[in-house]
N, C-alpha and C positions, 0 to 999 in steps of 0.2 A: 621861789620854790627851787630847791636843789642847789642854792648858793650857800657857800660857807664863808663865814666871816672870821677874820683873825682878830682876836682880842689880845690885850696886853698880857693876859694870863697864859696864852699859848705861845708867846714869843719867848724864845730862850736867848740868852746872851750869846752872840756869835763869837767864834774863836778868831784869833788874830790870823789874818791871811785868808779869810773866807768871806764870800759875799753874803747878801741877805738870804739866800736860799741854801746856805750851808755848803756851797761848792767852793773849792779852792780857787783863788784868783790867780790866773795865769796870764802873763804878758801878751801871748799871741791872741788871746780872746779880745784884747783891746787894740790890736794892731801895733803893739809896742815891742821894743826889744831892750832889755836892760844890759848895758855894756859893762858897767862897773857898779857893783853893789856895795854899799857901806864903805865908800872910798874917801880919800882925802883930796883936797883941792890941787895938791901937787901932782898926783897921779892923773887927775882929770884934765890938767892943762896940757897934756900930750897932744900935739897938733896932728898926729897920725889918725885920730878918730874922725868920723864923718862930720861934716859941717851942719848936719841936720839934727845933731844930738843936743839934748837939753840937760842941764844940771837941775836936780830937784832936791830941796832940803825939806825934811819931814821929821816929825817927832814921834818916837815910839817909847812908851813907858818912861817919859821924861828925858830921854836921851835923843839929842839931835843927830841925824844921820844924813848922808848925801849920796845920791846915785847919779850915774850918767846914763840917760835913757833916750832911745830913739822913738819917735812918734809925734803926733800932733799934741799941742799943749792941752787941749780939752780931753783927749783920750788918756794922756799921762795923768792929768788930774783925776779923772774918773777912776783909773786903775788904783792909784794910791789912796783915794778916798774910800773905795770899796775894800781895799786891803787893810788899811789901818784905822779907818773911821773918821768922823768929823773932827776938824781942828788939827789934824795931823800934818797936812801940807802947809809948809811955811812960805816957800818961795820956789818959783820956777824961773830959770834964767838960761840964756844961750850958753852952749858949751864952747870950748876953745878949739875944736877940731877944724881942720882946713882941707880935708880930703873930700873929693867928690863922692857923694853917697853911691853913685852908680858903680864906681870902681873900688870902693872900700871893701876890703876882705877878699878881693878877687885874686886868684892864683892862676897863673898861666898854665895851660895844659902842656904836658911834655910833647914835644914834636915827634910825630911818627912819619917823618918824610922818608921816602925810599929813594935810593940813588937811582938816577936815570942812566941808562946806558947810551 
């Protein structure tokens, strides 16, 4: 009583980049961060990236693409599965970064020291 059921007639085809509820799939919702999107292996081999980044190969409309993404493997897979659908994720592999993730992207604050007399 009061329950509604979803039938195949009420399900509409979801748009690319949206989850099952029609919301846009955003990386921060999965705890992920896309560093390079639709990149090449040469650009991804830069060792200045953090060492916790993963390379992911996926297929969209018959075209194979590659991203460099931070996050756990399961969260990365979930994000790309929800964004591009079943069968899109081809491979997830370690990136080539060598920088400690704690200091990656860190910029030192300008010093505001006063001269002592």
